[in-house]
PLY file of the C-alpha trace (Angstrom):
ply
format ascii 1.0
element vertex 199
property float x
property float y
property float z
element edge 198
property int vertex1
property int vertex2
end_header
69.29 104.33 126.50
67.07 106.09 123.95
67.36 103.13 121.57
66.30 100.74 124.35
63.25 102.89 125.14
62.24 102.98 121.47
62.68 99.22 121.18
60.48 98.62 124.23
57.84 101.00 122.91
57.92 99.23 119.55
57.39 95.84 121.21
54.60 97.27 123.35
52.94 98.71 120.24
53.05 95.32 118.53
51.54 93.61 121.58
48.78 96.22 121.75
48.09 95.77 118.04
47.84 92.00 118.37
45.56 92.20 121.41
43.14 94.82 120.08
43.03 93.43 116.53
41.13 90.49 118.02
38.17 92.81 118.65
37.59 92.93 114.88
37.49 96.73 114.71
39.35 98.37 111.84
42.11 100.92 112.54
39.84 103.68 111.19
37.06 102.64 113.55
39.48 102.85 116.47
40.46 106.32 115.26
36.85 107.51 115.22
36.14 105.93 118.63
38.76 108.26 120.11
36.11 110.97 120.15
34.10 109.13 122.86
36.60 109.30 125.76
37.49 112.81 124.58
33.90 113.98 125.00
33.72 112.29 128.39
36.93 114.10 129.36
35.32 117.35 128.17
32.29 116.72 130.38
34.40 116.15 133.49
36.62 119.12 132.64
33.61 121.44 132.46
32.47 119.98 135.82
36.01 120.71 137.08
36.49 117.06 138.01
40.10 117.29 136.94
41.31 113.79 137.82
38.46 112.15 135.89
39.05 114.54 133.00
42.74 113.57 133.00
41.84 109.87 133.14
39.57 109.97 130.10
42.02 112.24 128.28
44.62 109.50 128.88
42.19 106.88 127.56
41.70 108.96 124.41
45.48 109.08 123.97
45.59 105.29 124.38
42.93 104.88 121.68
45.17 106.99 119.44
47.94 104.47 120.06
45.64 101.51 119.37
44.64 102.55 115.85
48.22 102.79 114.61
49.24 99.58 116.36
46.32 97.63 114.88
47.02 99.09 111.42
50.64 97.95 111.49
49.91 94.48 112.88
47.07 93.80 110.40
48.87 95.36 107.43
46.16 97.99 107.01
48.31 101.11 107.06
46.69 103.46 104.52
46.85 107.11 103.50
43.19 107.48 104.46
43.95 106.08 107.90
46.84 108.50 108.35
44.58 111.36 107.25
41.77 110.42 109.64
44.28 110.00 112.46
45.67 113.50 111.85
42.19 115.03 111.71
41.10 113.27 114.91
44.28 114.44 116.66
43.21 118.02 115.97
39.68 117.38 117.23
40.89 115.75 120.45
43.19 118.60 121.36
40.73 121.25 120.17
37.86 119.81 122.23
39.95 119.86 125.40
41.13 123.40 124.70
37.51 124.54 124.30
36.70 122.82 127.59
39.36 124.91 129.32
37.30 128.02 128.55
34.58 126.76 130.91
36.94 126.23 133.84
37.32 128.88 136.53
40.99 129.67 136.10
42.92 132.49 137.77
44.53 135.24 135.71
48.26 135.27 135.06
49.13 138.85 133.99
46.16 138.60 131.60
42.90 136.61 131.88
43.31 132.85 131.45
41.17 132.79 128.29
43.84 134.90 126.54
46.47 132.24 127.23
44.01 129.54 126.13
43.51 131.35 122.82
47.29 131.75 122.34
47.66 128.03 123.08
44.96 127.16 120.55
46.50 129.45 117.93
49.99 128.03 118.50
48.85 124.42 118.25
46.90 125.23 115.09
49.76 127.12 113.47
52.43 124.54 114.30
50.30 122.01 112.41
49.26 124.36 109.60
52.74 125.59 108.70
53.85 121.97 108.42
51.00 121.07 106.08
51.32 124.30 104.06
55.04 123.80 103.46
54.34 120.36 101.97
51.32 121.58 99.98
53.26 124.50 98.47
56.16 122.15 97.72
58.68 124.07 99.79
59.87 120.80 101.30
59.94 117.22 100.08
59.44 115.63 103.50
56.95 116.74 106.11
58.36 119.34 108.49
58.97 118.00 111.95
60.74 119.13 115.06
60.58 122.29 117.05
60.75 122.88 120.76
57.28 121.45 121.45
55.54 118.93 119.21
52.00 117.58 119.65
53.01 114.65 121.88
54.77 116.96 124.31
51.82 119.39 124.27
49.43 116.61 125.24
51.73 115.29 127.98
51.97 118.76 129.49
48.21 119.23 129.21
47.65 115.90 130.99
50.04 116.95 133.75
48.22 120.28 133.99
44.86 118.56 134.43
46.24 116.37 137.21
47.85 119.34 138.98
44.62 121.34 138.68
43.12 118.92 141.20
45.42 120.52 143.79
45.38 124.09 142.50
44.00 125.48 139.23
46.88 127.96 139.10
49.18 125.07 138.15
47.00 124.38 135.11
47.29 128.03 134.09
51.07 127.87 134.33
51.08 124.80 132.09
48.80 126.55 129.59
51.14 129.55 129.52
54.17 127.33 128.87
52.41 125.42 126.09
51.03 128.65 124.59
54.48 130.21 124.32
56.38 127.11 123.21
53.81 126.00 120.62
54.07 129.38 118.91
57.86 129.20 119.03
57.58 125.77 117.40
55.46 127.24 114.60
58.09 129.94 114.01
60.86 127.32 113.99
59.02 125.33 111.33
58.43 128.45 109.26
62.17 129.08 109.44
62.90 125.53 108.29
60.51 125.89 105.35
62.05 129.20 104.26
65.58 127.83 104.61
64.70 124.67 102.68
63.30 126.74 99.80
66.47 128.84 99.60
68.59 125.69 99.41
0 1
1 2
2 3
3 4
4 5
5 6
6 7
7 8
8 9
9 10
10 11
11 12
12 13
13 14
14 15
15 16
16 17
17 18
18 19
19 20
20 21
21 22
22 23
23 24
24 25
25 26
26 27
27 28
28 29
29 30
30 31
31 32
32 33
33 34
34 35
35 36
36 37
37 38
38 39
39 40
40 41
41 42
42 43
43 44
44 45
45 46
46 47
47 48
48 49
49 50
50 51
51 52
52 53
53 54
54 55
55 56
56 57
57 58
58 59
59 60
60 61
61 62
62 63
63 64
64 65
65 66
66 67
67 68
68 69
69 70
70 71
71 72
72 73
73 74
74 75
75 76
76 77
77 78
78 79
79 80
80 81
81 82
82 83
83 84
84 85
85 86
86 87
87 88
88 89
89 90
90 91
91 92
92 93
93 94
94 95
95 96
96 97
97 98
98 99
99 100
100 101
101 102
102 103
103 104
104 105
105 106
106 107
107 108
108 109
109 110
110 111
111 112
112 113
113 114
114 115
115 116
116 117
117 118
118 119
119 120
120 121
121 122
122 123
123 124
124 125
125 126
126 127
127 128
128 129
129 130
130 131
131 132
132 133
133 134
134 135
135 136
136 137
137 138
138 139
139 140
140 141
141 142
142 143
143 144
144 145
145 146
146 147
147 148
148 149
149 150
150 151
151 152
152 153
153 154
154 155
155 156
156 157
157 158
158 159
159 160
160 161
161 162
162 163
163 164
164 165
165 166
166 167
167 168
168 169
169 170
170 171
171 172
172 173
173 174
174 175
175 176
176 177
177 178
178 179
179 180
180 181
181 182
182 183
183 184
184 185
185 186
186 187
187 188
188 189
189 190
190 191
191 192
192 193
193 194
194 195
195 196
196 197
197 198
């Protein structure tokens, strides 16, 4: 089942790469263009137009898929492209997190902005500990895994934006879940790095 899903996704990625490569934009240009729908999503989020914010957030995620697909189809996979993609990923998520601070969200034990900060810190640390482990040569391969990786964080955030249309409390619950699990993920990766060094 999982293999079939991966195979379908791989074929879809190839088709997307072929289609969008005809627009003559480089993979790096597609990566940079991701910022446009992200900023539009930010605008609608601040206006508390949650469905439109979710829509443009989804478009930004699709742009993120396009750059990699075009790179593979055109044979332009580069280290610079991978670097720019990683940097833009951080900007996309960070911009949306900042936007959450301007939304009127109910408290959940503590004010919503506390959970937003914990979410931001967890997403930052789960990425940083991965990069630091490689930089300090504690691991040979980049650390991956954990209970909640970036893709899952963004899916949950998208769901939260959609649910906020009905009740903003649902968005807060999603933020709480992501805040807790992203920090657990960071701790799991720290544990992997420490264990790998001992071995």
